[in-house]
C-alpha positions in Angstrom: -26.4 11.5 -8.4 -28.4 8.4 -7.7 -26.6 6.5 -10.5 -23.4 7.9 -9.1 -23.9 6.5 -5.7 -24.5 3.0 -7.1 -21.3 3.0 -8.9 -19.5 4.2 -5.9 -20.6 1.2 -4.0 -19.4 -1.1 -6.6 -16.1 0.8 -6.7 -15.7 0.2 -3.1 -16.4 -3.6 -3.4 -13.9 -4.0 -6.3 -11.1 -1.9 -4.3 -11.2 -3.9 -1.3 -7.7 -5.1 -1.8 -6.4 -1.8 -3.2 -6.5 -2.8 -6.7 -8.7 -1.3 -9.5 -10.3 -4.4 -11.2 -13.1 -2.5 -12.9 -10.9 -1.2 -15.6 -14.0 0.0 -18.0 -14.9 2.7 -15.7 -12.3 3.7 -12.8 -9.3 3.5 -15.0 -10.8 5.4 -18.0 -11.8 8.0 -15.5 -8.0 8.2 -14.2 -6.9 8.5 -18.0 -9.4 11.2 -18.9 -8.5 13.2 -15.9 -4.7 12.9 -16.3 -5.0 13.8 -20.0 -7.3 17.1 -19.2 -5.3 18.3 -16.4 -1.8 17.8 -18.1 -0.1 21.0 -17.3 4.0 20.1 -17.2 6.6 18.4 -19.1 6.2 15.2 -17.1 7.9 12.1 -18.0 6.8 9.9 -15.2 4.7 10.3 -12.1 7.7 11.2 -10.2 7.8 14.3 -12.0 4.4 15.4 -11.0 4.4 18.0 -8.2 2.5 17.4 -5.2 -0.1 20.4 -5.8 -1.0 18.5 -9.1 -1.2 15.2 -7.8 -3.8 16.6 -5.1 -5.7 18.3 -7.9 -5.8 15.1 -10.1 -6.9 13.2 -6.9 -9.6 15.8 -6.1 -11.0 15.6 -9.9 -11.3 11.9 -9.4 -13.2 12.4 -6.1 -15.8 14.2 -8.2 -16.7 11.0 -10.0 -16.6 8.6 -7.1 -17.0 8.7 -3.3 -16.4 6.4 -0.4 -16.3 6.1 3.5 -13.5 8.0 5.3 -11.8 4.7 6.5 -11.4 3.7 2.8 -9.4 7.0 1.9 -5.8 5.6 2.3 -6.2 2.2 0.6 -8.1 3.9 -2.5 -5.6 6.5 -2.9 -2.8 4.1 -2.9 -4.8 2.2 -5.5 -5.4 5.2 -7.4 -1.8 6.4 -7.2 -0.7 3.0 -8.5 -3.0 2.9 -11.5 -2.1 6.5 -12.7 1.7 5.9 -12.2 1.2 3.1 -14.5 -0.4 5.1 -17.2 2.6 7.3 -17.8 4.8 4.9 -19.9 2.3 4.0 -22.3 0.6 7.1 -22.5 4.0 8.8 -23.4 4.8 6.2 -25.7 1.7 6.5 -27.6 2.1 10.2 -28.0 5.6 9.8 -29.4 4.4 7.2 -31.9 1.2 9.2 -33.1 3.2 12.3 -33.4 6.0 10.5 -35.7 3.0 8.8 -37.5 1.5 12.4 -38.3 4.9 13.5 -39.5 5.5 11.0 -41.7 2.0 11.5 -43.2 3.0 14.9 -44.2 6.3 13.8 -45.8 8.4 14.6 -43.1 11.8 12.7 -42.6 11.6 11.7 -38.8 15.1 10.8 -37.6 16.5 10.4 -34.2 16.0 14.2 -33.7 13.0 14.6 -31.5 12.7 18.3 -32.3 11.3 17.2 -35.9 8.2 16.5 -34.1 7.7 20.2 -32.8 4.8 20.8 -35.0 2.9 17.4 -34.3 1.9 17.7 -30.5 -1.1 16.3 -29.0 -4.1 18.9 -28.5 -4.2 18.3 -24.8 -0.4 19.5 -24.4 0.5 23.1 -24.5 3.2 24.2 -27.0 5.7 25.2 -24.6 5.3 22.2 -22.3 5.6 20.1 -25.7 8.9 21.7 -26.6 10.3 21.0 -23.1 9.0 17.3 -23.4 11.0 17.0 -27.0 14.0 18.5 -25.4 14.0 15.9 -22.5 13.4 13.1 -25.1 16.2 14.5 -27.2 18.9 14.2 -24.4 21.6 11.4 -24.7 20.7 10.1 -21.1 17.0 9.6 -22.0 17.9 8.1 -25.3 20.3 5.8 -23.8 17.5 4.9 -21.1 14.8 4.4 -24.0 17.3 2.1 -26.0 18.0 -0.1 -23.1 14.5 -0.7 -22.1 13.3 -1.4 -25.6 16.1 -4.1 -25.9 14.8 -5.5 -22.2 11.3 -5.6 -23.8 12.4 -7.4 -26.8 14.6 -10.2 -25.0 11.5 -10.9 -22.5 9.8 -14.3 -23.0 6.3 -15.2 -22.1 3.7 -12.8 -20.4 1.6 -12.8 -23.6 -2.2 -13.0 -23.3 -5.0 -12.9 -25.8 -7.4 -10.2 -23.9 -6.2 -7.1 -26.0 -6.9 -4.1 -24.0 -9.2 -5.4 -21.4 -8.1 -6.7 -18.0 -8.2 -10.5 -16.6 -10.8 -9.6 -14.1 -13.0 -7.7 -16.9 -12.9 -10.7 -19.1 -13.8 -13.0 -16.3 -16.5 -10.9 -15.2 -18.1 -10.7 -18.8 -17.7 -14.2 -19.4 -19.4 -15.2 -16.0 -22.3 -12.9 -16.6 -22.8 -14.3 -20.1 -22.5 -18.1 -19.0 -24.6 -17.4 -16.0 -21.9 -19.2 -13.3 -18.5 -18.5 -12.0 -15.5 -19.2 -14.2 -12.9 -21.6 -13.0 -9.3 -20.7 -12.8 -9.0 -23.3 -15.6 -11.2 -21.9 -18.1 -10.1 -18.2 -17.3 -6.6 -18.9 -17.9 -7.2 -20.7 -21.2 -9.4 -18.2 -22.4 -6.9 -15.6 -22.0 -4.0 -17.5 -23.1 -5.0 -19.6 -26.0 -5.7 -18.2 -29.7 -9.1 -17.1 -30.6 -11.1 -20.1 -32.1 -9.3 -22.8 -30.1 -10.6 -21.7 -26.7 -13.0 -24.1 -25.3 -15.6 -21.4 -24.2 -15.6 -19.4 -27.7 -18.4 -21.1 -28.9 -20.4 -20.9 -25.7 -19.6 -17.1 -25.3 -20.7 -16.4 -28.6 -24.1 -17.7 -28.3 -27.0 -15.0 -27.3 -28.5 -17.1 -24.5 -25.6 -19.4 -23.3 -26.0 -21.1 -19.8 -23.5 -23.8 -19.4 -23.5 -25.6 -16.4 -21.1 -28.4 -17.0 -17.7 -26.9 -17.4 -16.1 -29.9 -18.7 -18.4 -31.8 -20.9 -16.8 -30.2 -24.0 -13.7 -28.7 -22.8 -11.8 -32.1 -22.7 -12.5 -32.8 -26.5 -11.3 -29.6 -27.3 -8.1 -30.0 -25.3 -6.0 -31.2 -28.0 -7.1 -28.2 -30.3 -5.8 -25.4 -28.2 -3.3 -23.1 -29.8 -1.5 -21.2 -26.9 -0.3 -17.8 -27.3 3.4 -18.7 -26.5 5.5 -21.4 -25.0 5.5 -20.2 -21.6 1.6 -20.3 -21.2 1.5 -23.7 -22.3 4.6 -25.0 -20.2 3.2 -23.2 -16.9 -0.2 -24.7 -17.2 1.1 -28.2 -18.0 3.4 -28.1 -15.1 0.7 -26.7 -12.8 -2.0 -29.6 -13.9 1.0 -32.0 -13.2 1.5 -30.7 -9.8 -2.4 -30.7 -9.0 -2.6 -34.3 -10.1 0.7 -35.2 -8.0 -0.9 -33.6 -4.8 -4.5 -34.4 -5.1 -5.0 -37.1 -7.7 -6.3 -37.3 -11.1 -9.9 -36.9 -10.2 -10.5 -33.2 -11.0 -13.6 -32.6 -8.6 -11.2 -33.3 -5.6 -8.8 -30.6 -7.0 -9.1 -27.1 -5.1 -10.1 -23.9 -7.2 -6.5 -22.6 -7.1 -3.4 -23.5 -5.3 -1.2 -20.5 -5.2 1.8 -22.5 -3.9 1.8 -24.9 -6.8 1.1 -22.2 -9.2 4.1 -20.4 -7.9 6.2 -23.8 -8.5 4.8 -24.0 -12.0 5.9 -20.4 -13.0 9.0 -20.6 -11.4 8.2 -17.6 -8.9 7.4 -17.7 -5.4 6.6 -13.9 -4.6 4.5 -11.2 -6.1 1.4 -11.6 -8.4 0.8 -15.0 -10.1 1.7 -14.8 -13.8 -1.1 -15.0 -16.3 -3.9 -14.6 -13.5 -4.3 -10.9 -13.0 -5.7 -10.3 -9.4 -7.2 -13.8 -9.4 -4.1 -15.1 -7.8 -5.0 -13.3 -4.9 -8.1 -14.9 -3.0 -9.4 -11.8 -1.8 -10.3 -10.8 -5.4 -13.0 -13.6 -5.7 -13.6 -14.1 -2.2 -17.6 -14.0 -2.5 -18.4 -15.0 0.9 -16.9 -11.9 2.3 -19.6 -10.7 4.6 -18.9 -7.0 4.2 -18.6 -7.2 0.3 -22.0 -9.3 0.3 -23.6 -6.7 2.6 -22.6 -4.0 -0.1 -23.6 -6.0 -2.9 -27.1 -6.3 -1.3 -27.4 -2.8 -0.5 -26.6 -2.1 -4.4 -29.3 -4.5 -5.4 -31.9 -2.8 -3.1 -30.7 0.6 -4.6 -31.1 -0.6 -8.1 -34.6 -2.0 -7.3 -35.6 1.3 -6.0 -34.4 3.0 -8.8 -36.1 0.6 -11.1 -39.3 1.2 -9.2 -38.8 4.8 -9.1 -38.5 5.0 -13.1 -41.7 2.8 -13.2 -43.5 5.4 -11.1 -42.2 8.2 -13.3 -43.4 6.5 -16.4 -46.8 6.0 -15.0 -46.8 9.7 -14.4 -45.7 10.8 -17.7 -48.0 8.3 -19.5 -51.1 9.8 -17.4 -50.0 13.3 -18.2 -49.6 12.4 -22.1 -53.2 11.0 -21.9 -54.5 14.1 -19.9 -52.8 16.5 -22.8 -54.3 14.1 -25.5 -57.7 14.2 -24.1 -57.5 18.0 -23.5 -56.6 18.2 -27.2 -59.7 16.4 -28.3 -61.9 18.2 -26.0 -60.3 21.4 -27.3 -60.9 20.3 -31.0 -64.4 19.4 -30.3 -65.1 22.9 -28.5 -63.5 24.7 -31.4 -65.9 22.8 -33.8 -68.8 23.4 -32.0 -68.1 27.2 -31.7 -67.7 27.0 -35.6 -71.0 25.5 -35.7 -72.5 28.0 -33.5 -70.7 31.3 -35.6 -72.1 29.7 -38.8 -75.5 29.3 -37.3 -75.4 32.9 -36.1 -73.9 34.2 -39.5 -76.9 32.5 -41.3 -79.6 34.0 -38.9 -78.2 37.6 -39.3 -78.4 37.4 -43.2 -82.0 36.3 -43.0 
C-alpha cells in the first residue's frame, strides 16, 4: 500500500494537464485492464456500454488514487487513453490470428471467418465470432481499406522511439545525463537514426554526466541521418526562424517558441509535431508550485520508506544473530549433556 501511494502522487503530478505521460506504468495498467475485462464484440470505445466503462475505470482506481478535485480531468485522460488503445489492439489481434492460421497451413483470404479457430485467449468464442462477422461486412472492409490507403499516403510523422513515448524517452535521458534535455536535443534524439544522434555516445556510458550540451553536438551535426524528410525540413525551418527572430547566438534563444514551431511545421493549432506533450509548456513547467510541493512530499515518503526499511533490516539482522547464538548455546548444552551421560554410564558400569 505504501508503494502504491507514492505511485499515486507521481501519477497525479504527471496528469496535471490531463495527459498520461508515464506510459510505462499507467498506460500498461489500462491495457491489461481492458484485456482482462473484455466482454463484448467491441470494435471501438464507442461500442463499450456505460456499465462496462464504469467497471474498467473502477478497476483502474484499484491501482491508483487521487484527490476528489482531480477526478474529472483524470477520467478524461483515462478515457482518451483507453479509446486510443482500440485501433492498435484490434489490428494486432487480426494480424496475430492470421499469422497463427498461416503457421498451420491455412490459406487466409479476405474471408474473416477463416480465423474462427485462432482467437486470442482473452476473448470468448461467441464474442470472437461476432467480431469476425462484423469485420466480414462490406462496410467494415471498405472503411478498413480506406484507412489503410490514408495511412500509406501519409508523409512524415515518423520517429525512432519505438514503443516508448517522447516524454518517457526524455525522462530516461535526463536521469542518465543528470540534467534537463533541451528541445533541440530531444527532437534530434527522437527523429534521427541511431548512431548519428548527438547523445547516443553519452547515453551509452554507465556514468555519464554531460553539462555542456553543445560541446560535441555541433561537430556531429553534419553526420545526422534524419528519419524522414519532414523531420529534417521542420527542424531546419525552426532554427532558421529562431535565428531570424533572436539572432544567431543560441544562448539568447528561448527553450521553446511554440509560434515559430507552428510556422515551421505548417500548422497553427493542436499538439506540436514531433514534440509529444513537450509542445505544451505545462508538461515541463518545473516551477509549478503545486507540482513542486508534490515532488517534495514524494521525496519525504521515499526517505521515510528507506529509513523504515533500514530499521526492519536491523531488526531482522538482530533476530538472525539471536537465532544463531541460541543455536550455538543449544549445541553446547547438548554436548555437555552427552558428556554427563557418558560419565554416568561409566560410573554405573564400575
